[in-house]
N, C-alpha and C positions, 0 to 999 in steps of 0.2 A: 625427466621422466624417472621414474626409478629406478634403482640397478640391483639385483639384493644379490649380484652372480658374486662378489669377493669373499660373502659372506655364507654364501650355501653351495658345503663342500659335498665329497661324494656320499657320506651319509647321517649329517647335520649341518645344522647352522653351528657358525664359529665369530667371533668377530668383539674389536673393541666397546668399550662402553665409554663416552655417546657417540663414539667418530662412530660407527658403519654402526654399532646395534642398540634400540633403546626400545626404550617402552611401544613408540607410537608402532613400529615394528614389528615388535612382538605380537600387538591387536592384532593387527595387520596380518600374525601369519596364523596368529589364533582363530580369526573368521576364513580363511584359507584354508586349513585344518580341519575345518569338521565341517566343510563344502565339502574336498577334496575324499575324505577319510572316510565323512557321519560317522552315523550310529548315536545311540540313546545320547549318550554319554562320554564326558571325558575324564581323565584321568589325572593332575598335575603337578605333581611335584616339582622339589629346588634345594640345590644345593647354601650352602652357607655362605655365598662369597655378598657380600653390600647389596651388590645387584639386584639378584636373581630375587628378590620375594617383589620387588615390585615388577621386572620382567611377568612372572608366573602371573601375577595378579594380573594385567594387561593383558596376558593374551590367554589369560578365563576369559577378560571380557569378550574378547573378540570372538570367544567359542561360543560363550551363549549369548550374541549378538545375534543367532546364525537360529535361536532356537535349540542349542545344545545342552546339556544339562553337565555344570564341573563336578567330579568329587577332590577338589582339593586336598592335598594329604600334607604339603607343609613340606618343612625338611624330612631328604630323607638321601639314601645313596641311590647313583643308577638302577643294583641293581634292588632294592628296595619298590622305587616304581614300574620295573619289569613285574616284582610280583604281585602290584595291583594290577597293572595291566592284566597279567596271565588271571589269578585268584575273580580275578571281576568281569574278566573277557572284557576288559574296553579300552580303546587304544588307548595311548597314554604321550606323555609330552614330559619331559625331565630337564628345566631348567640349570644350564654346569657349562661353564669350560674345561670337566675334565682335567687334567694336568699344568692347563695353559698356565700363565700368569696374570695378578690380579683382577690387572686391566681388564681381561677379556672372559664374554660369558655366551651362552649358545643356551644349542636348546636342540637333544635328541629324543625324537620321535618312538613310534612305532603303532602297530594295529593293533586289533583286539588279540590277545592271546600273547603280549610281549613279538608281534610276526613286526621283523624288521621290514623300515623303509629305506630305500636306495631313492639314486637319484633317477631310474627306469618303474620305479614302481612307488611310484607316485611326490616323488620329493621334489622334482623337476615342473610339475604339474601345480603344488603347492606355492611355489617357488614365484610361478608363475599369473598366478591369482592374485598373491600379495602387494605383486608388485603391482598389478592393474587398480588393484584396490586403497590401494599411494597415491597412485594417480587420479581418484577416482574417477578413474574410467572401467567399472567393474560393470559390464554391460546385464549381467542375470537378475533377474526381478529381485526387487529386494523382500527381504522376509518381513512378512504381517503377518503373523502368530506372535503370539510370546515368550519374550526371552527368557533361553534357559538358567537354572537356576544353580547355584553354587552350592553344595555341600561339606563341612568339613568334614574329615576324619582321616583318623590314627590307624597309621597301615602297622606303625611298626613291630606291634606285639604280636601281629600275626603274622609277618617275614620272619622274626624273628622264630618262632611258635613251626613253623611249614621249613626250615631251615632244620630249626633243630629232629624235626623226626626225619629227615633225610640220612640222618647223620647224625649218631647219639654217638653222645660223648661220656654218658653218666658213667660209662665204666671202668674208660681213663684212669690209668696208675697217673699218682700226680703230676702234672707241666707245672711249669715261669715259662709265662709267655711274652716274653715283650714285643707290647705291638706300637707301632710311631701310624698313626695316622696324618701328620704331618696336616694339624688342624684344620682340618679332612672332614668326613662327613662317618670317615671311619671310626673318629671319637664318637656317636652320633650311636654307630648299630657296631659298636662289638659291646659293650658293657652288657646290650637289651640282650644278643645272641652271645655271649661267651663267658658274662659272670652273673650269671643265673644260675648256681644251685650246682653248677659244674666243677671238679675236682682242676679243676685249671686256676692258678692264682697270679693274674693279668699283671703288668706291669707296665701301666699307660706310659707314655710317649708325646706331646704335644696331641693330648686331645682336647683343649680347646678348641672349639668350633672358635676359627678365624680365618676369610677369604680374600685377608692380604699375606693369611703366610709369612708370618716373620720369625719362623723357624727356619727356614727350607722350604724352598718349592719343593710340591705333591707330586714327583715325577719318578716314584722309585726305580726306573727307567736307566737314568740316572746313579753311576755309582758315587757322585758326590751324594750325596741324597740320603744315601745307606749307614755314611759312616758312623751319624751319630745312635744309630741303633743299633749298628755292633758293635761301639763300644760300650752301648749297656748292654747286653745280653754277655757281652766277655767278662764285663763287670759285677754282673747278677747271677753270672754261674747260670744261667735263665737255661734251660733244654731249649731255644729259639726263637727267631723272632720275627714277626710280623711285619712287612712296608705294605700298606696303602695307597692309592694315589687319592686325587683329589673328591671324587665323588664315588673313591671306594667302592671300585666293579672290577679293578688291578687287584692282584694284589702279591710281592716280592715275598721269599720265602730265603730264614738268615740262618744253619745252624747253628749250633752250639760252639763251634771258634770262633763264630761270626764271621764267617764263612757265605756268602749269596749261592744258594741252590737255585741252577739255574733253569727257567719256566721249560724247555723240555723234562729236564727231570721230574718235576713234580709233573707235566701231564703225562709223562710215563706213570709215575708212579698213581695217580689217580686211575691211570688207565686200567695199568695190571686193578686194580680194589676191584672197579666198575667192572670187567669179566671176572674175577671170583665170583658177582654178584647176578653176571647175566653172561655165561659160556657164552663162548659163537659173536658176540655182538662187533659190530662196527664201529670203527675210534675216527675221528677224523683229525687230523695236523695238514696244517699249512708246510708250504715247499721251504720255509724256510727252519722250521722245526730241526734239531738234529733230528741225524735219521736215524741216530738211534731206537726212536719211537717208534718206528711202523716195525721195527727189529723185535723187539720189547712187546710189542702187538699181538703181530706174527708166533712170538714162540707160545705169547698165551695163551694161543688160542682162536687170535680176533681175528678182526678184515682191518686190518689198516688204507682209510682211503684221504688219496693225496687231496688238499685245494690251492688256491688262490690265497694271498694274506683278506681277511676285512671281512669281518663280521655278521655283514649278510650272503657273503659269500659260504661263509661255514655254516650258518642256520640255512640256507638252501639246500645247501650236500646235507645235512643232520634231518632233514624235511622227508629232503629226494631217499636217501638209502635207508632212513630208519633209527641213526647211530646215535647211541645211548650218551658216546662226552667228544668231546675237539678240545684240542688244547690250541695254542697259536704261542709264539715264540715271545710275543711281547705282552706274556701275562695274561691274559684275556682265557677264558675255563668258564665252556659252555656244558649247559648238561638235557639232555634229554627231558629227566625229569623237574628240570626247572623250564617250562617253555621253551625249551631249545636257547636261550638266553644267556649271554655268561656273568658268572657273578665271582667276586674271589673270594668271598666270605665265605662260603662253601667250599670250595677248590681249597681253601686251609683251612676248616672244617677234616676233611681228608684226613690230610697231612697229620693235624692232629689222630685224630682217630689214629690210624697207622704208626703213630709214635709213640700213643697212650697203651698202647700193646703190645710193646717189643720194647724191648727189657734196655736194647743197642741207643747208645745216641742215632741223635737222626745222620750224621755226616758218614755212620758206617752203610744208614740204612738206606740213604740216597747215592749210596758208589756204584751199585749195579744197575741204576738209568743214568750215568754219568761215564759214557765209552769211549767219549773225543770232544777232544778240543777244537773252541771256537772265539773267533776274533771280536763276536759284539756285532753288530752295528758301523759302521764307517760309513761319512757323509761328505760327500766332494761336491762343491760347488762347479757348477760345470753353464758353459753357455749353451755347448750345444749336446745333450743330454741323447738324441736318438743317435748325431755321431758318436758320439764315444762309446754306446752302446753296441755302433756297429761294428767299429774298427777292436773293441773285445774280444766278438765274435769271431770274426775272419782269424785271430791270433790264437783265436784256441781250435774249432771246430773243423778244423783238417787237421790233428794231430789223431795217433792211434788212439782205438780205444775210450777216444774222446765222445760225448752225452751229450746233445743241446737241446733244452728243451724251450717254447714261451709258454706256460701258460700262467707267466705271471713274472713279466720282464726278461732275464734271460738267467736261466739257468741251467751249469754247466758241471758232468761228472767226470774227471780225471778217471786212469785204474792206480788204483791204491787206496781206493775211502776218499779220498778227497773231494770236494765239489763247493761251490762257490752259486751266489745269485749275486743280481745285479738288478734296481729296477729306476726309475725315476718314483718322483715325489708327482701326490696328486700336487702339494699349492707350494712345491718350492722349488727353485733351479737343484735340485739338486739329486746327485745317485748316492744309491742304497744297495752298499757292500754287506752282504754273509759271503766269513765263508768258514767253514769244518774239516776238519783233518785227522789225520790219526791222533798228532802229535803238533805242540805248540812252535817249534821246528818250521813241519812243513806248514802249520797257517801264517807262519811272518809271511815264509816267503812266497805263496800262491798269493798272500792277498798285496804281496807290493808289487808282485808284478803286474796282475789285477789294477792295482790304484798307477801304476808308471804310465799306464798306458792311458787310462780314463784322463791324468792329472796331466797327458802331454800337452 
């Protein structure tokens, strides 16, 4: 019996090629997607991994076998796929494993208008039906009409124009921008968006599309993968550095000194810009984002709303509240005007616009958005995650002035402004710890105290 439980995650599909994910599975998922999600057509795109074209074509075959058409967009970033889904008002499927190593691939799926699909909103149904199709046990009547058609369509120019209409960089002072695409899809999208008649000198780093990632993994969340970008920024005297992940939906920012700008500071900066445009708007931030974000949003007259980690929660909360923007600690940035979807490119353009309108260096501009010290994510492999979480809660909840909540994992706020969040991984036997406090000494002390319990 087919069992796709190992590759169907909370929000997407992710597996090892060809051991747990292959063209037969992609074809079955395509057929199931067409049945569960429906619609007159599905837009399909893929990244630069060697396995991606075959998987995307197999998925398209599955979709058309159910009488549903396919708009095949070919190479693209995940946010380009969201642009296609939003602008064409069609469901979509993006073949990528994001920042995972070369042997992985996967699918990010959405409903029309780039609306998210999670386990509770269709992904579990797609999995169950795909398993039946693979087993030959699908008891639904066979499709007896004509097969759907596949139409090739290049979305890159429309995507670039749409973003450039949202953020006008034509009046920027001249900027030198180093971009590390990590041999991922940023090498495809950055030239179209940022190198067409703008006062930007783009210094490319690893723009060659290569899904074997010959230079470094396309995961900017790991500081080791930022080293080349930091060095190039310093060597060239650049104003800013940008690092995209493999499918280019996340963007990390490096200042002129070669120092990382935290995603929380970027969230606060973009939020401040959006609030200038629409005063009093709602801004979403997840619970691991720095406390500086809701402080700054409130100071600028906005309405900060805290949510769980994960794009489906962010997008759902944006829809409920009418939020104009949302940011996560992982450098996912969501925009109401981009169908509430995440796009690292648009966040980068906001940073460039602010920098291009100000004579100060980026480090000075972002200083006001960086108020606290943070640990970054610290992972611990544990055999009994619930037991360790309970032990941490017991150790802290009785103390004076301590607040505890379980919106997402365990969040503990201490007197004096320090806080931490401890969450279990959805896919690995790990507990993930994030700590923030007024200074590095306080961060280290609280981090070590929690880890002593977690790793006891």
